[in-house]
C-alpha positions as CSV (number, residue, x, y, z in Angstrom):
1,M,83.1,120.5,95.6
2,S,82.5,116.9,96.8
3,S,79.0,115.7,96.8
4,L,79.6,113.5,99.7
5,L,80.5,116.3,101.9
6,N,78.9,119.2,100.4
7,E,76.8,121.5,102.6
8,Q,78.3,119.2,105.5
9,T,79.1,121.4,108.3
10,I,82.2,119.8,110.1
11,T,83.2,120.1,113.9
12,F,87.0,119.7,114.9
13,L,86.4,118.8,118.7
14,G,90.1,119.4,119.8
15,A,92.3,121.9,117.8
16,G,95.8,120.3,118.4
17,S,98.3,119.4,115.3
18,M,96.3,116.5,113.6
19,A,92.9,118.4,113.6
20,E,94.9,121.7,111.8
21,A,96.7,119.3,109.4
22,I,93.3,117.9,108.4
23,I,91.8,121.4,107.8
24,A,94.7,122.5,105.8
25,G,94.3,119.8,103.5
26,L,90.4,120.2,103.3
27,V,90.6,124.2,102.4
28,S,93.5,123.9,100.1
29,K,92.1,121.2,98.1
30,K,88.9,122.9,98.5
31,I,86.9,119.7,99.5
32,V,84.9,121.6,101.2
33,K,84.2,125.6,102.1
34,P,86.2,126.9,104.9
35,E,82.9,128.3,106.7
36,Q,81.5,124.4,106.3
37,I,84.5,124.0,109.7
38,I,84.2,124.7,112.9
39,A,87.0,124.3,115.7
40,T,86.9,124.3,119.2
41,N,88.7,123.1,122.1
42,F,88.9,123.2,125.9
43,S,91.0,126.3,126.7
44,N,93.9,127.3,124.1
45,H,91.6,130.3,122.6
46,A,94.9,131.7,120.9
47,K,94.8,128.3,118.7
48,L,91.7,128.8,118.0
49,E,91.9,132.3,116.7
50,S,95.1,131.4,114.7
51,L,93.2,128.6,112.8
52,K,90.6,131.3,112.0
53,Q,93.0,133.7,110.5
54,T,95.1,131.0,108.9
55,Y,92.2,129.3,107.2
56,G,89.0,131.3,107.2
57,I,87.4,128.5,108.8
58,R,84.6,129.0,112.1
59,T,85.7,128.8,115.6
60,M,83.6,128.6,118.8
61,S,84.7,128.5,122.4
62,D,81.3,126.9,123.1
63,R,81.5,123.3,122.6
64,G,78.2,122.5,123.0
65,A,77.2,125.2,120.4
66,A,80.1,124.0,117.8
67,V,78.8,120.0,118.2
68,K,75.0,121.2,117.6
69,A,76.0,122.7,114.4
70,A,77.6,119.9,113.1
71,D,77.0,117.0,110.7
72,I,80.3,115.1,111.1
73,V,82.2,115.6,114.5
74,I,85.8,115.0,114.3
75,L,87.1,113.7,117.8
76,A,90.5,115.0,117.6
77,M,91.3,115.6,121.5
78,K,93.5,113.8,123.8
79,P,92.8,110.2,124.0
80,K,92.3,110.6,128.1
81,Q,89.9,113.4,127.8
82,V,87.6,111.4,125.5
83,K,85.3,110.7,128.4
84,E,85.0,113.9,129.9
85,A,84.7,115.5,126.5
86,I,81.6,113.6,125.5
87,S,79.9,113.6,128.7
88,D,80.1,117.4,128.5
89,I,78.6,117.5,124.7
90,R,76.6,114.3,124.9
91,I,73.3,116.4,125.4
92,F,73.9,118.2,122.2
93,T,74.4,115.5,120.0
94,N,71.6,113.4,117.8
95,P,71.5,110.1,116.2
96,S,71.6,111.8,112.7
97,Q,75.6,112.8,113.1
98,L,78.6,111.0,112.1
99,F,81.5,110.8,114.9
100,V,84.8,110.1,113.4
101,S,87.8,109.5,116.0
102,V,91.5,109.9,115.6
103,L,92.1,108.7,118.8
104,A,94.5,106.1,119.3
105,G,93.3,103.1,121.3
106,I,89.6,103.9,121.6
107,S,87.2,101.5,120.0
108,T,84.4,102.8,118.4
109,S,82.1,100.6,120.7
110,Y,83.8,102.5,123.6
111,I,82.8,105.8,122.1
112,E,79.3,104.5,120.7
113,N,78.2,103.5,124.9
114,L,79.4,107.1,125.9
115,L,77.0,108.7,123.1
116,G,74.4,106.3,124.3
117,H,72.4,106.7,121.0
118,E,72.5,105.0,117.4
119,A,75.3,108.0,115.7
120,G,77.2,106.6,113.2
121,V,81.0,106.3,114.8
122,I,84.2,105.6,112.4
123,R,87.7,105.2,114.0
124,T,90.6,106.5,111.8
125,M,94.7,106.0,112.3
126,P,96.1,109.1,110.2
127,N,99.9,109.9,110.8
128,T,102.1,112.9,111.4
129,S,102.6,112.9,107.7
130,A,99.2,114.4,107.2
131,K,100.9,117.7,108.1
132,V,102.4,117.6,104.4
133,G,99.5,115.8,102.8
134,A,101.0,112.5,102.5
135,S,99.5,110.3,105.5
136,A,98.8,106.6,105.4
137,T,95.1,106.4,107.1
138,A,93.5,103.5,107.9
139,L,89.7,103.7,108.7
140,S,87.3,101.0,110.4
141,K,83.5,101.1,110.9
142,G,81.5,101.1,114.1
143,T,78.7,98.5,114.3
144,T,76.2,102.0,113.6
145,S,78.1,103.4,110.9
146,S,77.2,103.4,107.1
147,N,78.8,102.7,104.0
148,I,77.7,105.9,102.6
149,Q,79.5,107.5,105.8
150,I,82.5,105.6,105.5
151,A,82.6,107.1,101.9
152,Q,82.6,110.5,103.3
153,V,85.1,109.7,105.9
154,S,87.3,108.7,102.8
155,E,87.0,111.8,101.1
156,L,87.5,113.9,103.7
157,F,91.1,112.2,104.8
158,E,91.8,111.7,101.0
159,A,92.7,115.5,101.6
160,V,95.8,114.6,103.4
161,G,96.9,111.3,101.7
162,T,96.0,108.0,101.0
163,V,93.0,105.9,103.1
164,T,92.6,102.1,103.4
165,V,89.8,100.6,105.0
166,V,90.6,97.6,107.4
167,A,88.4,96.1,110.0
168,E,88.5,97.5,113.3
169,E,90.5,94.0,115.0
170,K,93.6,95.3,112.3
171,L,93.8,98.6,113.8
172,D,96.2,97.7,116.3
173,A,98.7,96.5,113.5
174,V,97.9,100.0,111.6
175,T,98.8,101.6,114.8
176,G,102.0,100.1,115.6
177,L,103.2,100.0,111.8
178,A,101.7,103.4,110.2
179,G,101.0,105.3,113.0
180,S,104.1,105.1,114.8
181,G,106.0,104.3,111.8
182,P,107.1,107.9,110.7
183,A,109.0,107.9,114.1
184,Y,111.2,104.9,113.3
185,F,112.5,106.3,110.0
186,Y,113.1,109.3,112.0
187,F,114.9,107.7,114.1
188,L,116.9,105.6,111.4
189,V,117.7,109.2,109.8
190,E,119.0,110.7,113.1
191,A,121.5,107.7,113.2
192,M,122.5,108.0,109.4
193,E,123.1,111.7,109.9
194,D,125.6,111.4,112.7
195,A,127.5,108.7,110.4
196,A,127.3,110.9,107.9
197,I,128.7,113.8,110.0
198,E,131.4,111.7,111.6
199,S,132.6,110.9,108.1
200,G,133.0,114.6,107.1
201,L,129.8,115.7,105.5
202,S,127.9,118.6,107.4
203,H,124.5,118.5,108.5
204,E,123.0,120.3,105.5
205,E,124.7,117.6,103.0
206,A,123.8,114.5,105.1
207,S,120.3,116.2,105.1
208,A,119.7,116.6,101.7
209,L,121.2,113.4,100.4
210,I,119.2,111.3,102.9
211,T,116.2,113.0,102.5
212,Q,116.0,112.7,98.7
213,T,117.4,109.1,99.1
214,I,114.1,108.5,101.1
215,L,112.1,110.1,98.5
216,G,113.5,108.2,96.2
217,V,112.8,104.8,97.9
218,G,109.0,105.9,98.4
219,K,108.8,106.2,94.6
220,R,110.7,102.9,93.9
221,L,108.2,101.2,96.4
222,E,105.3,103.1,94.7
223,S,105.9,102.0,91.1
224,T,107.0,98.6,91.3
225,T,105.6,95.0,91.9
226,K,109.3,93.7,93.1
227,T,109.7,93.0,96.9
228,A,111.4,95.0,99.2
229,R,113.9,91.9,99.8
230,E,114.6,91.8,95.4
231,L,115.0,96.2,95.8
232,Y,117.8,95.5,98.2
233,Q,119.5,92.8,96.5
234,E,119.2,94.6,93.3
235,V,121.2,97.4,95.2
236,M,123.9,94.9,96.5
237,S,127.1,93.6,94.6
238,P,129.2,91.0,95.2
239,N,131.8,92.2,97.9
240,G,130.7,95.8,97.6
241,T,129.7,98.7,99.7
242,T,126.0,97.8,100.2
243,E,126.6,94.2,100.7
244,A,129.1,95.6,103.6
245,G,126.6,97.4,105.3
246,I,123.6,95.1,104.7
247,N,126.0,92.6,106.5
248,V,126.4,94.5,109.6
249,L,122.4,94.6,110.1
250,R,122.3,91.1,109.7
251,E,124.7,90.5,112.1
252,H,123.1,92.5,115.1
253,D,119.6,91.3,113.3
254,G,118.5,94.5,112.4
255,Q,115.4,93.3,111.1
256,G,114.4,91.4,114.1
257,I,115.1,94.6,116.2
258,M,112.2,96.6,113.7
259,K,110.1,93.4,114.2
260,K,110.0,93.8,117.6
261,A,109.7,97.2,118.0
262,V,106.7,97.1,115.2
263,N,105.2,94.4,117.9
264,R,105.8,96.3,121.0
265,A,103.7,99.4,119.5
266,I,101.2,97.1,118.5
267,T,100.8,95.2,121.9
268,R,101.0,98.5,123.7
269,S,97.9,100.1,121.2
270,K,96.2,96.6,122.3
271,E,96.9,97.8,125.9
272,L,95.5,101.4,125.9
273,G,92.3,99.7,124.1
274,I,91.7,97.5,127.3
275,E,92.4,100.3,129.8
276,F,89.8,102.8,128.3
277,N,87.3,100.0,127.7
278,S,87.9,98.6,131.2
C-alpha cells in the first residue's frame, strides 16, 4: 500500500471510460483499497452500479457529498461540463483538497479560478491505452499544487502506465502527440488490414500479424538507444521489399502528412484552451 495515497479518499467526478480505466488500475494493482474510491456522475446511475459491482468501490448519486468526503477529486467529466460541475460542487470543496483534471484543453488556472480558493490543481493528459494499463500520461502542476501532490498523482497514474512530468505549456504538444496518438496508429492499422485482405489474407490473419508487429516495434524502441531512422534503415535492404514500401511513403510525403496531423491536433488543443479561458 502506497504511503503517499494511504488513507486518501479519491472521488471521481464523472464515471466514463477514462475514470473506469484509472479505477481498474488502482484496484487491480492494490494502490488503494476499493473503499477509498468514490465514483459519482451527473445521471448515469446504471454505470455507477456497474462500477460498484465490478470493482467494489463506493458510489454516490449526491455529488456534493462525494466531493466533501474526498481528499483527492478527479475531474473526469466532459470538458464542456467543467464550469457547471465545479459551480455545483464548489461549496463542498476546501483548500486542503487536491483536484486532478483529465480534461483536454482546460488549464490549471481556469480550474483554480472556478474553485476560488488555494486548493492544489494538477492537470493530466492520459490516453485511451490506460484501459490496458499502458497509458503514456503527462502531468503538470498548477500554481497552488505542491511537489508532494505531484508525487501522489504520479503514483496514481502509474497504475495505468508511464508518467512524465512536464511544464503546462507543453501539454498541448503532449495532447497532440500522446493523447491523440493511439488514434493515428489505429488509422494506419486499418489501412494495413485493408491492404492485407486485398492481398488474400483473412482479417484474423492480418490482425494477428499487425498486432504482433506493433508490439515488437514498441519493445524494440523501448530497449534500444538507436533512433527511429536507424531502426527503419536497419530493416531495409537495397532493392528489397521494405525499401519499395518506404519509397512510396517518401513519394507521397508520408512523414510530412503525419507531422501535419500532429501539429493540427496540437493547434486544436490550444484553441480549446483559449475557448474555455475566454
